[in-house]
PyMOL Python script that loads the backbone (N, CA, C, O; Angstrom):
from pymol import cmd

cmd.read_pdbstr("""\
ATOM      1  N   MET A   1     -80.963  74.741 -64.194  1.00  0.00           N
ATOM      2  CA  MET A   1     -80.230  75.041 -65.404  1.00  0.00           C
ATOM      3  C   MET A   1     -80.554  73.971 -66.442  1.00  0.00           C
ATOM      4  O   MET A   1     -79.924  72.913 -66.452  1.00  0.00           O
ATOM      5  N   PRO A   2     -81.513  74.226 -67.305  1.00  0.00           N
ATOM      6  CA  PRO A   2     -81.832  73.239 -68.340  1.00  0.00           C
ATOM      7  C   PRO A   2     -80.738  73.167 -69.407  1.00  0.00           C
ATOM      8  O   PRO A   2     -80.380  74.170 -70.024  1.00  0.00           O
ATOM      9  N   ILE A   3     -80.226  71.968 -69.603  1.00  0.00           N
ATOM     10  CA  ILE A   3     -79.269  71.740 -70.679  1.00  0.00           C
ATOM     11  C   ILE A   3     -80.077  71.580 -71.964  1.00  0.00           C
ATOM     12  O   ILE A   3     -80.935  70.703 -72.064  1.00  0.00           O
ATOM     13  N   ILE A   4     -79.795  72.432 -72.940  1.00  0.00           N
ATOM     14  CA  ILE A   4     -80.573  72.391 -74.181  1.00  0.00           C
ATOM     15  C   ILE A   4     -79.854  71.644 -75.296  1.00  0.00           C
ATOM     16  O   ILE A   4     -80.479  71.267 -76.287  1.00  0.00           O
ATOM     17  N   SER A   5     -78.540  71.423 -75.149  1.00  0.00           N
ATOM     18  CA  SER A   5     -77.809  70.662 -76.158  1.00  0.00           C
ATOM     19  C   SER A   5     -76.458  70.211 -75.596  1.00  0.00           C
ATOM     20  O   SER A   5     -75.929  70.795 -74.649  1.00  0.00           O
ATOM     21  N   MET A   6     -75.923  69.164 -76.203  1.00  0.00           N
ATOM     22  CA  MET A   6     -74.592  68.662 -75.853  1.00  0.00           C
ATOM     23  C   MET A   6     -73.938  68.165 -77.138  1.00  0.00           C
ATOM     24  O   MET A   6     -74.560  67.441 -77.915  1.00  0.00           O
ATOM     25  N   PHE A   7     -72.689  68.552 -77.360  1.00  0.00           N
ATOM     26  CA  PHE A   7     -71.950  68.061 -78.525  1.00  0.00           C
ATOM     27  C   PHE A   7     -70.457  68.215 -78.273  1.00  0.00           C
ATOM     28  O   PHE A   7     -70.007  69.212 -77.710  1.00  0.00           O
ATOM     29  N   TYR A   8     -69.707  67.220 -78.696  1.00  0.00           N
ATOM     30  CA  TYR A   8     -68.239  67.215 -78.571  1.00  0.00           C
ATOM     31  C   TYR A   8     -67.771  67.568 -77.155  1.00  0.00           C
ATOM     32  O   TYR A   8     -66.770  68.263 -76.985  1.00  0.00           O
ATOM     33  N   GLY A   9     -68.494  67.090 -76.147  1.00  0.00           N
ATOM     34  CA  GLY A   9     -68.129  67.345 -74.762  1.00  0.00           C
ATOM     35  C   GLY A   9     -68.540  68.703 -74.228  1.00  0.00           C
ATOM     36  O   GLY A   9     -68.226  69.041 -73.087  1.00  0.00           O
ATOM     37  N   ILE A  10     -69.238  69.485 -75.038  1.00  0.00           N
ATOM     38  CA  ILE A  10     -69.681  70.830 -74.654  1.00  0.00           C
ATOM     39  C   ILE A  10     -71.134  70.744 -74.187  1.00  0.00           C
ATOM     40  O   ILE A  10     -71.978  70.177 -74.881  1.00  0.00           O
ATOM     41  N   LEU A  11     -71.425  71.305 -73.013  1.00  0.00           N
ATOM     42  CA  LEU A  11     -72.793  71.403 -72.515  1.00  0.00           C
ATOM     43  C   LEU A  11     -73.289  72.821 -72.746  1.00  0.00           C
ATOM     44  O   LEU A  11     -72.587  73.789 -72.454  1.00  0.00           O
ATOM     45  N   VAL A  12     -74.509  72.940 -73.275  1.00  0.00           N
ATOM     46  CA  VAL A  12     -75.107  74.250 -73.540  1.00  0.00           C
ATOM     47  C   VAL A  12     -76.378  74.358 -72.708  1.00  0.00           C
ATOM     48  O   VAL A  12     -77.235  73.475 -72.757  1.00  0.00           O
ATOM     49  N   ALA A  13     -76.501  75.443 -71.944  1.00  0.00           N
ATOM     50  CA  ALA A  13     -77.658  75.630 -71.074  1.00  0.00           C
ATOM     51  C   ALA A  13     -78.181  77.057 -71.180  1.00  0.00           C
ATOM     52  O   ALA A  13     -77.460  77.988 -71.540  1.00  0.00           O
ATOM     53  N   ILE A  14     -79.463  77.190 -70.853  1.00  0.00           N
ATOM     54  CA  ILE A  14     -80.085  78.500 -70.687  1.00  0.00           C
ATOM     55  C   ILE A  14     -80.710  78.479 -69.300  1.00  0.00           C
ATOM     56  O   ILE A  14     -81.486  77.577 -68.983  1.00  0.00           O
ATOM     57  N   TYR A  15     -80.381  79.457 -68.477  1.00  0.00           N
ATOM     58  CA  TYR A  15     -80.935  79.517 -67.127  1.00  0.00           C
ATOM     59  C   TYR A  15     -82.324  80.146 -67.153  1.00  0.00           C
ATOM     60  O   TYR A  15     -82.614  81.007 -67.984  1.00  0.00           O
ATOM     61  N   TYR A  16     -83.173  79.705 -66.234  1.00  0.00           N
ATOM     62  CA  TYR A  16     -84.493  80.312 -66.077  1.00  0.00           C
ATOM     63  C   TYR A  16     -84.356  81.735 -65.566  1.00  0.00           C
ATOM     64  O   TYR A  16     -83.519  82.022 -64.709  1.00  0.00           O
ATOM     65  N   GLU A  17     -85.184  82.622 -66.100  1.00  0.00           N
ATOM     66  CA  GLU A  17     -85.291  84.008 -65.634  1.00  0.00           C
ATOM     67  C   GLU A  17     -83.915  84.667 -65.478  1.00  0.00           C
ATOM     68  O   GLU A  17     -83.629  85.286 -64.453  1.00  0.00           O
ATOM     69  N   ASP A  18     -83.074  84.528 -66.496  1.00  0.00           N
ATOM     70  CA  ASP A  18     -81.676  84.979 -66.448  1.00  0.00           C
ATOM     71  C   ASP A  18     -81.446  86.254 -67.249  1.00  0.00           C
ATOM     72  O   ASP A  18     -80.405  86.387 -67.893  1.00  0.00           O
ATOM     73  N   SER A  19     -82.381  87.189 -67.228  1.00  0.00           N
ATOM     74  CA  SER A  19     -82.201  88.400 -68.026  1.00  0.00           C
ATOM     75  C   SER A  19     -81.596  89.545 -67.218  1.00  0.00           C
ATOM     76  O   SER A  19     -81.339  90.613 -67.773  1.00  0.00           O
ATOM     77  N   GLY A  20     -81.366  89.349 -65.935  1.00  0.00           N
ATOM     78  CA  GLY A  20     -80.899  90.436 -65.088  1.00  0.00           C
ATOM     79  C   GLY A  20     -79.451  90.831 -65.262  1.00  0.00           C
ATOM     80  O   GLY A  20     -79.153  92.020 -65.371  1.00  0.00           O
ATOM     81  N   ARG A  21     -78.533  89.867 -65.293  1.00  0.00           N
ATOM     82  CA  ARG A  21     -77.111  90.208 -65.269  1.00  0.00           C
ATOM     83  C   ARG A  21     -76.602  90.745 -66.601  1.00  0.00           C
ATOM     84  O   ARG A  21     -75.947  91.787 -66.639  1.00  0.00           O
ATOM     85  N   HIS A  22     -76.894  90.049 -67.682  1.00  0.00           N
ATOM     86  CA  HIS A  22     -76.354  90.488 -68.972  1.00  0.00           C
ATOM     87  C   HIS A  22     -77.394  91.219 -69.819  1.00  0.00           C
ATOM     88  O   HIS A  22     -77.034  91.940 -70.750  1.00  0.00           O
ATOM     89  N   ASN A  23     -78.656  91.043 -69.514  1.00  0.00           N
ATOM     90  CA  ASN A  23     -79.781  91.675 -70.201  1.00  0.00           C
ATOM     91  C   ASN A  23     -80.010  91.206 -71.630  1.00  0.00           C
ATOM     92  O   ASN A  23     -81.157  91.176 -72.074  1.00  0.00           O
ATOM     93  N   ASN A  24     -78.997  90.848 -72.349  1.00  0.00           N
ATOM     94  CA  ASN A  24     -79.220  90.401 -73.725  1.00  0.00           C
ATOM     95  C   ASN A  24     -79.288  88.872 -73.763  1.00  0.00           C
ATOM     96  O   ASN A  24     -78.745  88.203 -72.884  1.00  0.00           O
ATOM     97  N   PRO A  25     -79.948  88.325 -74.773  1.00  0.00           N
ATOM     98  CA  PRO A  25     -80.077  86.865 -74.885  1.00  0.00           C
ATOM     99  C   PRO A  25     -78.710  86.190 -74.945  1.00  0.00           C
ATOM    100  O   PRO A  25     -77.847  86.579 -75.732  1.00  0.00           O
ATOM    101  N   HIS A  26     -78.524  85.170 -74.102  1.00  0.00           N
ATOM    102  CA  HIS A  26     -77.237  84.484 -74.059  1.00  0.00           C
ATOM    103  C   HIS A  26     -77.421  83.041 -73.602  1.00  0.00           C
ATOM    104  O   HIS A  26     -78.457  82.663 -73.056  1.00  0.00           O
ATOM    105  N   ILE A  27     -76.390  82.260 -73.845  1.00  0.00           N
ATOM    106  CA  ILE A  27     -76.349  80.879 -73.388  1.00  0.00           C
ATOM    107  C   ILE A  27     -75.157  80.715 -72.458  1.00  0.00           C
ATOM    108  O   ILE A  27     -74.253  81.550 -72.423  1.00  0.00           O
ATOM    109  N   HIS A  28     -75.177  79.626 -71.710  1.00  0.00           N
ATOM    110  CA  HIS A  28     -74.054  79.259 -70.852  1.00  0.00           C
ATOM    111  C   HIS A  28     -73.462  77.972 -71.400  1.00  0.00           C
ATOM    112  O   HIS A  28     -74.192  77.025 -71.693  1.00  0.00           O
ATOM    113  N   VAL A  29     -72.144  77.934 -71.539  1.00  0.00           N
ATOM    114  CA  VAL A  29     -71.477  76.744 -72.053  1.00  0.00           C
ATOM    115  C   VAL A  29     -70.437  76.270 -71.046  1.00  0.00           C
ATOM    116  O   VAL A  29     -69.837  77.060 -70.317  1.00  0.00           O
ATOM    117  N   ARG A  30     -70.243  74.942 -71.031  1.00  0.00           N
ATOM    118  CA  ARG A  30     -69.248  74.324 -70.148  1.00  0.00           C
ATOM    119  C   ARG A  30     -68.488  73.270 -70.932  1.00  0.00           C
ATOM    120  O   ARG A  30     -69.048  72.546 -71.754  1.00  0.00           O
ATOM    121  N   TYR A  31     -67.186  73.207 -70.648  1.00  0.00           N
ATOM    122  CA  TYR A  31     -66.336  72.211 -71.292  1.00  0.00           C
ATOM    123  C   TYR A  31     -65.117  71.979 -70.418  1.00  0.00           C
ATOM    124  O   TYR A  31     -64.323  72.897 -70.212  1.00  0.00           O
ATOM    125  N   GLN A  32     -64.956  70.786 -69.907  1.00  0.00           N
ATOM    126  CA  GLN A  32     -63.788  70.386 -69.114  1.00  0.00           C
ATOM    127  C   GLN A  32     -63.376  71.435 -68.079  1.00  0.00           C
ATOM    128  O   GLN A  32     -62.220  71.853 -68.032  1.00  0.00           O
ATOM    129  N   GLY A  33     -64.322  71.848 -67.265  1.00  0.00           N
ATOM    130  CA  GLY A  33     -64.036  72.790 -66.187  1.00  0.00           C
ATOM    131  C   GLY A  33     -64.034  74.253 -66.590  1.00  0.00           C
ATOM    132  O   GLY A  33     -63.986  75.126 -65.724  1.00  0.00           O
ATOM    133  N   LYS A  34     -64.086  74.539 -67.870  1.00  0.00           N
ATOM    134  CA  LYS A  34     -64.168  75.920 -68.352  1.00  0.00           C
ATOM    135  C   LYS A  34     -65.635  76.251 -68.573  1.00  0.00           C
ATOM    136  O   LYS A  34     -66.428  75.381 -68.934  1.00  0.00           O
ATOM    137  N   LYS A  35     -65.996  77.519 -68.353  1.00  0.00           N
ATOM    138  CA  LYS A  35     -67.370  77.931 -68.621  1.00  0.00           C
ATOM    139  C   LYS A  35     -67.402  79.381 -69.069  1.00  0.00           C
ATOM    140  O   LYS A  35     -66.520  80.178 -68.749  1.00  0.00           O
ATOM    141  N   ALA A  36     -68.458  79.699 -69.829  1.00  0.00           N
ATOM    142  CA  ALA A  36     -68.610  81.056 -70.349  1.00  0.00           C
ATOM    143  C   ALA A  36     -70.073  81.339 -70.640  1.00  0.00           C
ATOM    144  O   ALA A  36     -70.874  80.423 -70.826  1.00  0.00           O
ATOM    145  N   SER A  37     -70.404  82.614 -70.677  1.00  0.00           N
ATOM    146  CA  SER A  37     -71.704  83.089 -71.144  1.00  0.00           C
ATOM    147  C   SER A  37     -71.458  83.722 -72.508  1.00  0.00           C
ATOM    148  O   SER A  37     -70.546  84.533 -72.669  1.00  0.00           O
ATOM    149  N   ILE A  38     -72.286  83.344 -73.498  1.00  0.00           N
ATOM    150  CA  ILE A  38     -72.059  83.803 -74.867  1.00  0.00           C
ATOM    151  C   ILE A  38     -73.348  84.408 -75.417  1.00  0.00           C
ATOM    152  O   ILE A  38     -74.421  83.816 -75.298  1.00  0.00           O
ATOM    153  N   SER A  39     -73.235  85.567 -76.007  1.00  0.00           N
ATOM    154  CA  SER A  39     -74.373  86.260 -76.608  1.00  0.00           C
ATOM    155  C   SER A  39     -74.915  85.467 -77.791  1.00  0.00           C
ATOM    156  O   SER A  39     -74.150  85.005 -78.638  1.00  0.00           O
ATOM    157  N   ILE A  40     -76.232  85.312 -77.845  1.00  0.00           N
ATOM    158  CA  ILE A  40     -76.859  84.640 -78.983  1.00  0.00           C
ATOM    159  C   ILE A  40     -76.814  85.541 -80.210  1.00  0.00           C
ATOM    160  O   ILE A  40     -76.659  85.056 -81.331  1.00  0.00           O
ATOM    161  N   ASP A  41     -76.947  86.843 -80.009  1.00  0.00           N
ATOM    162  CA  ASP A  41     -76.999  87.784 -81.131  1.00  0.00           C
ATOM    163  C   ASP A  41     -75.720  87.836 -81.947  1.00  0.00           C
ATOM    164  O   ASP A  41     -75.762  87.751 -83.174  1.00  0.00           O
ATOM    165  N   ASP A  42     -74.573  87.977 -81.271  1.00  0.00           N
ATOM    166  CA  ASP A  42     -73.338  88.199 -82.031  1.00  0.00           C
ATOM    167  C   ASP A  42     -72.168  87.296 -81.617  1.00  0.00           C
ATOM    168  O   ASP A  42     -71.062  87.453 -82.134  1.00  0.00           O
ATOM    169  N   GLY A  43     -72.396  86.355 -80.695  1.00  0.00           N
ATOM    170  CA  GLY A  43     -71.342  85.421 -80.313  1.00  0.00           C
ATOM    171  C   GLY A  43     -70.280  85.989 -79.388  1.00  0.00           C
ATOM    172  O   GLY A  43     -69.245  85.356 -79.178  1.00  0.00           O
ATOM    173  N   THR A  44     -70.513  87.161 -78.835  1.00  0.00           N
ATOM    174  CA  THR A  44     -69.563  87.765 -77.905  1.00  0.00           C
ATOM    175  C   THR A  44     -69.515  86.960 -76.611  1.00  0.00           C
ATOM    176  O   THR A  44     -70.552  86.551 -76.090  1.00  0.00           O
ATOM    177  N   VAL A  45     -68.321  86.737 -76.100  1.00  0.00           N
ATOM    178  CA  VAL A  45     -68.168  86.101 -74.791  1.00  0.00           C
ATOM    179  C   VAL A  45     -68.430  87.187 -73.748  1.00  0.00           C
ATOM    180  O   VAL A  45     -67.655  88.135 -73.619  1.00  0.00           O
ATOM    181  N   LEU A  46     -69.518  87.040 -73.011  1.00  0.00           N
ATOM    182  CA  LEU A  46     -69.928  88.043 -72.032  1.00  0.00           C
ATOM    183  C   LEU A  46     -69.218  87.866 -70.696  1.00  0.00           C
ATOM    184  O   LEU A  46     -68.959  88.839 -69.987  1.00  0.00           O
ATOM    185  N   ALA A  47     -68.911  86.632 -70.362  1.00  0.00           N
ATOM    186  CA  ALA A  47     -68.232  86.339 -69.097  1.00  0.00           C
ATOM    187  C   ALA A  47     -67.575  84.976 -69.214  1.00  0.00           C
ATOM    188  O   ALA A  47     -68.031  84.118 -69.970  1.00  0.00           O
ATOM    189  N   GLY A  48     -66.506  84.784 -68.464  1.00  0.00           N
ATOM    190  CA  GLY A  48     -65.852  83.489 -68.429  1.00  0.00           C
ATOM    191  C   GLY A  48     -64.727  83.356 -69.435  1.00  0.00           C
ATOM    192  O   GLY A  48     -64.308  84.314 -70.083  1.00  0.00           O
ATOM    193  N   ASP A  49     -64.258  82.118 -69.534  1.00  0.00           N
ATOM    194  CA  ASP A  49     -63.122  81.796 -70.397  1.00  0.00           C
ATOM    195  C   ASP A  49     -63.428  80.454 -71.048  1.00  0.00           C
ATOM    196  O   ASP A  49     -63.851  79.517 -70.370  1.00  0.00           O
ATOM    197  N   PHE A  50     -63.218  80.353 -72.349  1.00  0.00           N
ATOM    198  CA  PHE A  50     -63.562  79.128 -73.061  1.00  0.00           C
ATOM    199  C   PHE A  50     -62.483  78.838 -74.092  1.00  0.00           C
ATOM    200  O   PHE A  50     -61.987  79.761 -74.739  1.00  0.00           O
ATOM    201  N   PRO A  51     -62.107  77.565 -74.257  1.00  0.00           N
ATOM    202  CA  PRO A  51     -61.059  77.218 -75.229  1.00  0.00           C
ATOM    203  C   PRO A  51     -61.452  77.638 -76.655  1.00  0.00           C
ATOM    204  O   PRO A  51     -62.607  77.490 -77.054  1.00  0.00           O
ATOM    205  N   ALA A  52     -60.500  78.152 -77.402  1.00  0.00           N
ATOM    206  CA  ALA A  52     -60.758  78.701 -78.737  1.00  0.00           C
ATOM    207  C   ALA A  52     -61.409  77.693 -79.685  1.00  0.00           C
ATOM    208  O   ALA A  52     -62.354  78.039 -80.393  1.00  0.00           O
ATOM    209  N   LYS A  53     -60.925  76.472 -79.708  1.00  0.00           N
ATOM    210  CA  LYS A  53     -61.476  75.462 -80.618  1.00  0.00           C
ATOM    211  C   LYS A  53     -62.941  75.185 -80.297  1.00  0.00           C
ATOM    212  O   LYS A  53     -63.773  75.128 -81.202  1.00  0.00           O
ATOM    213  N   GLN A  54     -63.257  75.015 -79.028  1.00  0.00           N
ATOM    214  CA  GLN A  54     -64.635  74.740 -78.631  1.00  0.00           C
ATOM    215  C   GLN A  54     -65.516  75.973 -78.829  1.00  0.00           C
ATOM    216  O   GLN A  54     -66.697  75.843 -79.152  1.00  0.00           O
ATOM    217  N   LEU A  55     -64.959  77.154 -78.641  1.00  0.00           N
ATOM    218  CA  LEU A  55     -65.721  78.382 -78.879  1.00  0.00           C
ATOM    219  C   LEU A  55     -66.133  78.470 -80.344  1.00  0.00           C
ATOM    220  O   LEU A  55     -67.264  78.852 -80.644  1.00  0.00           O
ATOM    221  N   ARG A  56     -65.228  78.123 -81.259  1.00  0.00           N
ATOM    222  CA  ARG A  56     -65.576  78.131 -82.691  1.00  0.00           C
ATOM    223  C   ARG A  56     -66.727  77.176 -82.979  1.00  0.00           C
ATOM    224  O   ARG A  56     -67.609  77.493 -83.777  1.00  0.00           O
ATOM    225  N   LEU A  57     -66.726  76.003 -82.334  1.00  0.00           N
ATOM    226  CA  LEU A  57     -67.820  75.046 -82.509  1.00  0.00           C
ATOM    227  C   LEU A  57     -69.131  75.623 -81.995  1.00  0.00           C
ATOM    228  O   LEU A  57     -70.167  75.499 -82.647  1.00  0.00           O
ATOM    229  N   VAL A  58     -69.086  76.249 -80.831  1.00  0.00           N
ATOM    230  CA  VAL A  58     -70.294  76.844 -80.249  1.00  0.00           C
ATOM    231  C   VAL A  58     -70.815  77.968 -81.144  1.00  0.00           C
ATOM    232  O   VAL A  58     -72.023  78.078 -81.351  1.00  0.00           O
ATOM    233  N   LEU A  59     -69.930  78.795 -81.671  1.00  0.00           N
ATOM    234  CA  LEU A  59     -70.357  79.900 -82.534  1.00  0.00           C
ATOM    235  C   LEU A  59     -70.999  79.381 -83.815  1.00  0.00           C
ATOM    236  O   LEU A  59     -71.980  79.958 -84.286  1.00  0.00           O
ATOM    237  N   ALA A  60     -70.469  78.311 -84.385  1.00  0.00           N
ATOM    238  CA  ALA A  60     -71.075  77.705 -85.575  1.00  0.00           C
ATOM    239  C   ALA A  60     -72.459  77.171 -85.229  1.00  0.00           C
ATOM    240  O   ALA A  60     -73.400  77.337 -86.004  1.00  0.00           O
ATOM    241  N   TRP A  61     -72.588  76.532 -84.071  1.00  0.00           N
ATOM    242  CA  TRP A  61     -73.866  75.981 -83.625  1.00  0.00           C
ATOM    243  C   TRP A  61     -74.885  77.096 -83.405  1.00  0.00           C
ATOM    244  O   TRP A  61     -76.043  76.962 -83.800  1.00  0.00           O
ATOM    245  N   ILE A  62     -74.460  78.199 -82.776  1.00  0.00           N
ATOM    246  CA  ILE A  62     -75.355  79.348 -82.574  1.00  0.00           C
ATOM    247  C   ILE A  62     -75.852  79.867 -83.913  1.00  0.00           C
ATOM    248  O   ILE A  62     -77.041  80.148 -84.068  1.00  0.00           O
ATOM    249  N   ASP A  63     -74.955  79.996 -84.878  1.00  0.00           N
ATOM    250  CA  ASP A  63     -75.332  80.507 -86.197  1.00  0.00           C
ATOM    251  C   ASP A  63     -76.402  79.629 -86.850  1.00  0.00           C
ATOM    252  O   ASP A  63     -77.344  80.143 -87.453  1.00  0.00           O
ATOM    253  N   ILE A  64     -76.261  78.328 -86.731  1.00  0.00           N
ATOM    254  CA  ILE A  64     -77.213  77.383 -87.329  1.00  0.00           C
ATOM    255  C   ILE A  64     -78.572  77.434 -86.619  1.00  0.00           C
ATOM    256  O   ILE A  64     -79.613  77.302 -87.263  1.00  0.00           O
ATOM    257  N   HIS A  65     -78.563  77.624 -85.296  1.00  0.00           N
ATOM    258  CA  HIS A  65     -79.780  77.484 -84.496  1.00  0.00           C
ATOM    259  C   HIS A  65     -80.258  78.797 -83.862  1.00  0.00           C
ATOM    260  O   HIS A  65     -80.947  78.769 -82.843  1.00  0.00           O
ATOM    261  N   LYS A  66     -79.906  79.931 -84.445  1.00  0.00           N
ATOM    262  CA  LYS A  66     -80.214  81.224 -83.821  1.00  0.00           C
ATOM    263  C   LYS A  66     -81.704  81.413 -83.544  1.00  0.00           C
ATOM    264  O   LYS A  66     -82.066  81.884 -82.465  1.00  0.00           O
ATOM    265  N   ASP A  67     -82.578  81.058 -84.490  1.00  0.00           N
ATOM    266  CA  ASP A  67     -84.022  81.230 -84.283  1.00  0.00           C
ATOM    267  C   ASP A  67     -84.524  80.361 -83.136  1.00  0.00           C
ATOM    268  O   ASP A  67     -85.317  80.815 -82.311  1.00  0.00           O
ATOM    269  N   GLU A  68     -84.066  79.120 -83.083  1.00  0.00           N
ATOM    270  CA  GLU A  68     -84.461  78.217 -81.998  1.00  0.00           C
ATOM    271  C   GLU A  68     -83.942  78.725 -80.649  1.00  0.00           C
ATOM    272  O   GLU A  68     -84.636  78.634 -79.636  1.00  0.00           O
ATOM    273  N   LEU A  69     -82.738  79.250 -80.646  1.00  0.00           N
ATOM    274  CA  LEU A  69     -82.161  79.772 -79.411  1.00  0.00           C
ATOM    275  C   LEU A  69     -82.942  80.984 -78.903  1.00  0.00           C
ATOM    276  O   LEU A  69     -83.163  81.121 -77.700  1.00  0.00           O
ATOM    277  N   MET A  70     -83.355  81.856 -79.812  1.00  0.00           N
ATOM    278  CA  MET A  70     -84.131  83.020 -79.394  1.00  0.00           C
ATOM    279  C   MET A  70     -85.486  82.587 -78.832  1.00  0.00           C
ATOM    280  O   MET A  70     -85.967  83.168 -77.859  1.00  0.00           O
ATOM    281  N   ALA A  71     -86.099  81.575 -79.436  1.00  0.00           N
ATOM    282  CA  ALA A  71     -87.370  81.056 -78.915  1.00  0.00           C
ATOM    283  C   ALA A  71     -87.159  80.454 -77.524  1.00  0.00           C
ATOM    284  O   ALA A  71     -87.967  80.678 -76.623  1.00  0.00           O
ATOM    285  N   ASP A  72     -86.079  79.694 -77.347  1.00  0.00           N
ATOM    286  CA  ASP A  72     -85.775  79.114 -76.038  1.00  0.00           C
ATOM    287  C   ASP A  72     -85.486  80.201 -75.006  1.00  0.00           C
ATOM    288  O   ASP A  72     -85.892  80.085 -73.850  1.00  0.00           O
ATOM    289  N   TRP A  73     -84.790  81.253 -75.421  1.00  0.00           N
ATOM    290  CA  TRP A  73     -84.500  82.367 -74.515  1.00  0.00           C
ATOM    291  C   TRP A  73     -85.792  82.958 -73.968  1.00  0.00           C
ATOM    292  O   TRP A  73     -85.923  83.186 -72.765  1.00  0.00           O
ATOM    293  N   GLU A  74     -86.754  83.205 -74.872  1.00  0.00           N
ATOM    294  CA  GLU A  74     -88.037  83.780 -74.459  1.00  0.00           C
ATOM    295  C   GLU A  74     -88.756  82.865 -73.470  1.00  0.00           C
ATOM    296  O   GLU A  74     -89.329  83.339 -72.490  1.00  0.00           O
ATOM    297  N   LEU A  75     -88.726  81.566 -73.721  1.00  0.00           N
ATOM    298  CA  LEU A  75     -89.347  80.613 -72.799  1.00  0.00           C
ATOM    299  C   LEU A  75     -88.665  80.661 -71.431  1.00  0.00           C
ATOM    300  O   LEU A  75     -89.335  80.755 -70.403  1.00  0.00           O
ATOM    301  N   ALA A  76     -87.344  80.596 -71.424  1.00  0.00           N
ATOM    302  CA  ALA A  76     -86.602  80.547 -70.161  1.00  0.00           C
ATOM    303  C   ALA A  76     -86.770  81.827 -69.350  1.00  0.00           C
ATOM    304  O   ALA A  76     -86.911  81.770 -68.128  1.00  0.00           O
ATOM    305  N   VAL A  77     -86.755  82.977 -70.014  1.00  0.00           N
ATOM    306  CA  VAL A  77     -86.914  84.249 -69.312  1.00  0.00           C
ATOM    307  C   VAL A  77     -88.285  84.315 -68.640  1.00  0.00           C
ATOM    308  O   VAL A  77     -88.437  84.925 -67.581  1.00  0.00           O
ATOM    309  N   SER A  78     -89.283  83.680 -69.265  1.00  0.00           N
ATOM    310  CA  SER A  78     -90.628  83.652 -68.665  1.00  0.00           C
ATOM    311  C   SER A  78     -90.773  82.547 -67.623  1.00  0.00           C
ATOM    312  O   SER A  78     -91.851  82.373 -67.056  1.00  0.00           O
ATOM    313  N   GLY A  79     -89.701  81.798 -67.364  1.00  0.00           N
ATOM    314  CA  GLY A  79     -89.752  80.740 -66.370  1.00  0.00           C
ATOM    315  C   GLY A  79     -90.250  79.411 -66.899  1.00  0.00           C
ATOM    316  O   GLY A  79     -90.547  78.504 -66.122  1.00  0.00           O
ATOM    317  N   GLU A  80     -90.344  79.288 -68.222  1.00  0.00           N
ATOM    318  CA  GLU A  80     -90.819  78.045 -68.836  1.00  0.00           C
ATOM    319  C   GLU A  80     -89.640  77.187 -69.294  1.00  0.00           C
ATOM    320  O   GLU A  80     -88.530  77.680 -69.493  1.00  0.00           O
ATOM    321  N   GLU A  81     -89.906  75.908 -69.453  1.00  0.00           N
ATOM    322  CA  GLU A  81     -88.886  74.937 -69.880  1.00  0.00           C
ATOM    323  C   GLU A  81     -88.514  75.166 -71.344  1.00  0.00           C
ATOM    324  O   GLU A  81     -89.388  75.110 -72.209  1.00  0.00           O
ATOM    325  N   PRO A  82     -87.237  75.424 -71.643  1.00  0.00           N
ATOM    326  CA  PRO A  82     -86.825  75.556 -73.044  1.00  0.00           C
ATOM    327  C   PRO A  82     -86.756  74.182 -73.718  1.00  0.00           C
ATOM    328  O   PRO A  82     -86.615  73.154 -73.056  1.00  0.00           O
ATOM    329  N   PHE A  83     -86.856  74.190 -75.024  1.00  0.00           N
ATOM    330  CA  PHE A  83     -86.778  72.952 -75.807  1.00  0.00           C
ATOM    331  C   PHE A  83     -85.329  72.549 -76.036  1.00  0.00           C
ATOM    332  O   PHE A  83     -84.432  73.392 -76.040  1.00  0.00           O
ATOM    333  N   ARG A  84     -85.108  71.255 -76.228  1.00  0.00           N
ATOM    334  CA  ARG A  84     -83.784  70.766 -76.617  1.00  0.00           C
ATOM    335  C   ARG A  84     -83.532  71.182 -78.056  1.00  0.00           C
ATOM    336  O   ARG A  84     -84.461  71.278 -78.858  1.00  0.00           O
ATOM    337  N   ILE A  85     -82.273  71.427 -78.375  1.00  0.00           N
ATOM    338  CA  ILE A  85     -81.878  71.812 -79.728  1.00  0.00           C
ATOM    339  C   ILE A  85     -80.850  70.802 -80.210  1.00  0.00           C
ATOM    340  O   ILE A  85     -79.979  70.370 -79.456  1.00  0.00           O
ATOM    341  N   ALA A  86     -80.966  70.438 -81.469  1.00  0.00           N
ATOM    342  CA  ALA A  86     -80.072  69.415 -82.052  1.00  0.00           C
ATOM    343  C   ALA A  86     -78.609  69.815 -81.872  1.00  0.00           C
ATOM    344  O   ALA A  86     -78.261  70.992 -81.970  1.00  0.00           O
ATOM    345  N   PRO A  87     -77.762  68.829 -81.610  1.00  0.00           N
ATOM    346  CA  PRO A  87     -76.330  69.110 -81.458  1.00  0.00           C
ATOM    347  C   PRO A  87     -75.667  69.420 -82.791  1.00  0.00           C
ATOM    348  O   PRO A  87     -76.240  69.177 -83.853  1.00  0.00           O
ATOM    349  N   LEU A  88     -74.470  69.951 -82.725  1.00  0.00           N
ATOM    350  CA  LEU A  88     -73.645  70.156 -83.906  1.00  0.00           C
ATOM    351  C   LEU A  88     -73.164  68.789 -84.367  1.00  0.00           C
ATOM    352  O   LEU A  88     -72.681  67.992 -83.561  1.00  0.00           O
ATOM    353  N   GLN A  89     -73.292  68.519 -85.647  1.00  0.00           N
ATOM    354  CA  GLN A  89     -72.892  67.208 -86.166  1.00  0.00           C
ATOM    355  C   GLN A  89     -71.872  67.347 -87.263  1.00  0.00           C
ATOM    356  O   GLN A  89     -71.421  66.345 -87.818  1.00  0.00           O
TER     357      GLN A  89
END
""", "prot")
cmd.dss("prot")
cmd.show_as("cartoon", "prot")
cmd.util.cbc("prot")
cmd.orient("prot")
């Protein structure tokens, strides 16, 4: 599970070859024992439970880095190492 970014205690990861379960491009986020899968396209929480305040931060970060996230998704689905993406500042 490559961690591609970390900010405000939130870990963001993209799993290798992870297109089977949700099929659409998504990231995995973790924060203080909570975790969720979130769609890159529209910010929908696909699975899990995540605190509202941290979810808003993640959604803002996705909006800023959508092109980079889609490029990382393509790399990870092909089994390649995704690039790190700048944290939310």
